[in-house]
N, C-alpha and C positions, 0 to 999 in steps of 0.2 A: 503495502499501499504504497499511498505520498507520508514520505518521513517527514517534518518540521520538526526543529532544536531549537525550541526556547530558551533564550538568556536575560534571565534579568541580570541588568546591567547597573554597575557601577557606577566603574571608568572604564571608560572608551574613546576611543580616537577619533579624531575627527580629520576627514580628509583622508589621504595613504598614508598611512605613515605607520608607530606601534605605538599599544596601549599598556599602561602601565600602573601597577596598583603597592604600595608597602604596608605596611603593617605598623601604624603610630603608635600600638602598645594602650590605646586608649576603650577604657570599658565603654560595650552599651548598653542602653536603653530596651527592654523587652517589654512586647503589648500580646497578651493572648486574644484571639480570631480563631474561630471555626477552624476547624480541617479540614482538607476535600477528601472524597472518596475517590482511592487510589483505586483498587480493583475488587470484583467481582464474579463469583461467578455463579447458575445455577444449577443446583445437584438436582433437586428433583423439582417437577411444581409447584409445589410449595416451601419448595426447602431452598435455601439459599447463602452464601457467606459473602460480606463486604469486607473491607480495610479502607480502616477512615484514619492517616495521620496513622498510627503506631499502634493502628487495635483493632482485633478481629474483633465481626461481631457474626451471630451468626439468627439465623429469624425459621419458624414453621410454620410462616401460619400468614407466610406473602406479604412478607413486613409489617401485620401489626404490629409484632412485639418485637425483639431482637432481647440477647443475652451475647456480651461479651464474655468473650474466651481469651482473649490475648494469654497465648503460652509463657513470653517471658516478657514485663514491662519494661524491664532493666534494658532488655534488650530493641534491636531496629530490626523489625519487623517489616522482609525483603518479596514474600514470597507465601498459597497458601494454596493447598488443595485439596480437597474431599472424593475419595472415589462411592460414599455414599452418606449416608445425615452420619450415619459413627464414626466412618471411617477417614481421619483426615489426617494431611501434613502441613507444615510450616518449616521454614528456612530463616533462619535470623542469622546480623551480625555483633559482632560485639567489639571496641576498639578495648583492651588488655592493656593494664600495667606495665608489661612490656616494650609497649611499641609496635605490636603487633594486633591483625584482623580476623579474626575466630569465623567458622563459620555454620552453624549451627544446626541440626535437622529435627525439628519435633513430631513426634507422631501420639496422634488418641487415637479409643475405639472409641470412648463411649462419650461423642459429637462435643470434645475441648471440653470437658469437666475436671481430666486426667490428661499431664501428658509426659512424656519419656521421652530428653532429649540422646542426641550422642552428636560427636565434633564431624566436623566436613570436611576441614582445612583450615588452615592457616598460614596465614603472611602477612610477611614484616607491613608498618604499616608503609614503607618507605619501598617495596615493590612494583612492580609499573600493575601487577593480577591483583595486588590487594585495590585498585579504584571500580572496585565494582559502580554499575553503572544501573543495569537493571538485571531481574532474576528471573530465570522462565523453571519454573515444576513443572514436571511429572511424568508420574505414576500408572501404570498400568494394573498394576492389585496393589496387595500389602508388601510383597517381595521386590517387583522389580524396577526402576523409578531412574528417570534423566537430570541432570542438574544443567544452568545453561545460565554461566555467573560470564554477561557483557560489560566490555570492560568501557569504564566511564571517556566516553571517547563522542567528538564531531559525527555529524551526519557523515560526513566525508568517509568513517572508516567504523570495521564493523568488526570487531573482535571482538574474541572472549577464550573460554573454558567449556568445557563439555565430562563431565561426570555419569558414573554411571553405578548403579546397586542391583546386587541382584540379592539381598540379604536381609532388607524392609531399610538399608539406612545405616546397617552395624560397618558395610564397610565402601569404598567408594575408587574407583576407577578412571585415571583420565582415556578419556577418546579422545582422538583426533577428531578436527574441526576443522572442514575446508574454504568455510566461512561464516559471515556470521548473519542472520536473520531467524526466521521464525524456523521453526521446530519441532518437530511432529514423532514420531515413534505410534506405530498401531501394532505392532508384537515389539517382541523382545527381540526380534533382528533387524526387523526392516523399519525403517525407520526416511523421514525427510527433511529437506531445507531448502527451504523457499527463498532465495539472496541472491548475493549478483548487486550490480552498480545502482540499480532500481527493484527489487526484486523481480529480476529479469527470467533467473537459470534455478532448476531443481536438481539438487543432489540429492541423491539414495543411496542408502547404505543396505545393505542385505547380511550383514555381518555383524550387527549390535556398534558402529560407530567404527568400527578396523580400517576401514574404510569408506570411502564414498568415486560415486559414479554420478556424474555433472550431466545434465539433456536442458537443451531448450525446448519446453513444449512448443511454444506461438514462434510462429515462423518471421513475425513482428519483432522486431529491434527494438522501439521503444512502446513494447507492449508491458502491464505487472501482471502477475501472477498472484493465483490463492493457495495455499495448500492442496492440496490432496485431498476430495470426502469419497469412501469407498461402497458400494454398496454392501460387496462380501466380497469376498475371495479375490481376485485377480481385476475386479472390474470398479471402475468408479472415477469420475466428474472434480475437472477445477476450472476456478474463474479465471478467464484475462481479457484488464481492459487494453487497447488497442487506442492507442493515440492517432488519430484521423490526420490531416491535413486540419481542419478546424471544429471537433467535436471528439468524443468520443466513441470507438463500439463496444459492445459487451459481447466477452466470447465464452462460450459454453467446451470444455474440454475434454472429451473422453478417451480414456485407458480401456484395453481388457489386456494388460497383460504385467498388472502391477505397476506401471509405470513407467516402461521400459521406451512404451512410443505412446504419442498420442494424436489424437484427430479431432479436427472442429465437426462437434455433434448440430451449436445452437450458435446465431447472431441474432445481437440486437445493436442497432441504436441506440445508445445512453444519452447521447447529447451532441446535438448540430450545431451548434458556436463553445464549445468550453471542454479540455481536456479536464475529466475526473474521475475520478475511482471513489469506491463505496462498501463500507462495511458489510461482511456475510459471515454468515451463522446457517446450521447444519444440524437436523435431526435425519433417523433414517428412512432415506425413501426422494430427503425433498432440497433443496438450499436456497435459500432466503438471501436476494440481497436487497441489501436498503440505501436506498438515496434521500435526496434530500424533501421529492417528492413521489415515488414512488416504490410499494413493495414488489418486487419482481421474484416469481416461483417459477425456481427448473423442478419438475417432475420427472426425477432420474428415471423410475423405470419407461417413462410415457414418453423422456423424450419432449416433453411439452412446455413452456412458457407459458404463468400465467402474468398479468400486470391490473394493479391493485391502486390508483389515485390512495395520496395518507393525507390522513383529516388530522395533519396537528404540526408546531411549527419547529421541533425540536430539531436542536443540532448535534444529532445523535456522531457516535465517535466507533461502541461497541454493541453489538446485544451479542445473545443467546435467547436456542429458543429450549425448555421442557417438550415440546410435541407438536404439532403444527399450528398452535392458538398460542399457545399462553409461551411469554418471553420478559426478560428482562432485556435494560439496557442505560447504558451511562449517556448521556448528555453534559454539553459545557457548552454554558453561558456567559460568555464576554460584554461586559458596559464599560461608559467611560460617564461618572458623574456629572462631568462638562465635557460632549463632545471637544473632541479637536487637543483634550489635553492626556500626554499617556502618564501625568501624574495621579490621578484621578482614576484611570481604570483598572479593572482589575478582574478573576475569572475567578465563575463556580460549578463544580458539576450534582449532579443529580440520576439517584438511580428511576429508570422508570421501570416502570410493565406495560405488558397488555394481553387482552384475552382475546384478539377475532386476526393473532398473527402480520402482526405487525400496521395495521391498518390509523388506528388507532393510541395512543399512549398517554398516558397517567403517571404521575408524581409517587414514589417509594416515600413517606416519611422514612427516616434515618439518625440514630442518636446525633447527637452534636458533643463532639468532642473537642476542645480547645488545644489549640498549638502556640508553642512559644514564638516570634518569631524577634527579628530587628525592627525596632523601625527608622525609615530611612533617617527621620530630621537627624537620629539619635546615632546616626555613621559621621566618627572626622573621615574625612577625603582626604586622600594627598592634595599636598599645595602644589601647584607648578612652579614655585619657586626651590622646595625640596631636595627635586631629581629632576638633570640634562630632562630635556623635550626641545624634538623635532620642530621648525621653524612648522611643518602642518602639521603638528600635534594639534587635541585638544586634550583636556579633563571632560566627560559626559556625563548625565547622572537622566538614564534612562529605558526604557527598552528593546530588545533590537533580537535581530533572529537569526537564524540560520539553517542553512540548506545545500546539500550535493551539489547539488546543479542551481546556479545564480537564475530564479527566473525572468520571464522576461522582460524589460522596459515597457510594456505595456499593462503585467503581471504586477507589476514592484508597482506601477502609478497609481494600481488599484489600490496596494497593501499601503501605500501613503496615503490615499482619501482617507481610508475605512477601518485602520488599527491603530492603537497603540503606540506599534511601532514604528520606530526613526534611527535602526542603527541594520544592516546587515550586513553577514562577513563575507568574506569573499576567498575564494581559493586558490590560489595565485600557483600553487607547486604543487612540489614531492613528489619522492618516489615513490610513495605505496598513497596518492592520489588516486581517491573511486573513482571521481566525478571530471572530466575532461573540464568543464567551464570555458569550452570554446569561443563564447561566445563574447569573455569578458576583452577589453580595447579599450584602449585609452579614449578611446569618444563613445564607447558603452558606458566607460566609468564617469565621465565630466556629465552627461547626460544624466546620470544620477546622482549624479551632485546638482544639476539644476534641478532634480525633484526636491530636493530638499533630504537627502541620505547622507550618514553617515556611515563610515564603513572603521571596519575591521578585518584585516591580510591577513593571510591567513598560510604558513607554506607549513 
């Protein structure tokens, strides 16, 4: 899917130079604000879990009531997964007194009432592998599971470590990882990674991650693919979003040999005037794609598309279905108290539910968890007089964003007019750069500057 990495920027450069920060040693004040929903899992029709801040909650009545089942309040919650309403797993990290960072697995067999723990791995805090940005946890059963620790990087890089356990987390073995991306195993031996520069390639292993083979399911080099969804045995489908001259085409690709070969089975014009992707969910026999205006259902056995108009305006980034009609979704809302003033902008997440296959969505009330954050007014910023600053470098307090491939001038003009972001990252080189950014030139950067953008050039 389309990747964005948003940066809350305290000190950034203006024009085309290098940004600098410094530790002034000054203390900061903090305030308490409601923490946002981090992730969720719909386990069964009325049962699910959510993470809010550093807390883990479970509901058995579709959100009418919630129970806090956080396994270790003194550690950082990184991921959670339940196999059913009783059996679950959670991963935490902890900074230890010896300046190491350890990752721990917690397991429960009674819906989070009691947890058992074991250490997965420990890094020195200066080890680059310790800088973990996101954690993906997938257990197939109580014994077999995988853990993906994605390095904290910009969107131009996608690297990390993959570990596998066959004894419920008692021991872990590191496996090879050809590329970062969405990781999915359908058996103890067969797994997939959707990766590449813009989620264009499919990597498959049939030996539990010891080796991987790469496939290009879509012949279009500008397409983005989803993970495979298998009906049974070797029969499966995936969704491909194909960039056309002016818009986007949605393709359904099918395989009859477990992912070795893919062929187009259905095609639908998603948009005639813009490039877009959309969140995807699946239940046995059907795949759902949720665009801002429509619910597209692909019936896998009949190979038919059904399109219904959505009756809401929610900005949904992820959804899961318990069956054909009941599901949960995560919606993100962005607003500015003063239009055009990025200092007054904020974002929030809401948990939603549907009872009609995604046509209507309503809000599920979730617990309020207070998070301690530093106030912008209390931060002591570095003064231009304290360090040598080049003539085209300045300090900037505001928000910015980072994308692997720089958008077009017209797209960035829309962002400048309608978002709180005033700074954009520029990938100008580097041997490990994933996106070519061939559009970058002196005239392109000058045009962006005239639009009002400031820049972070990154090598």
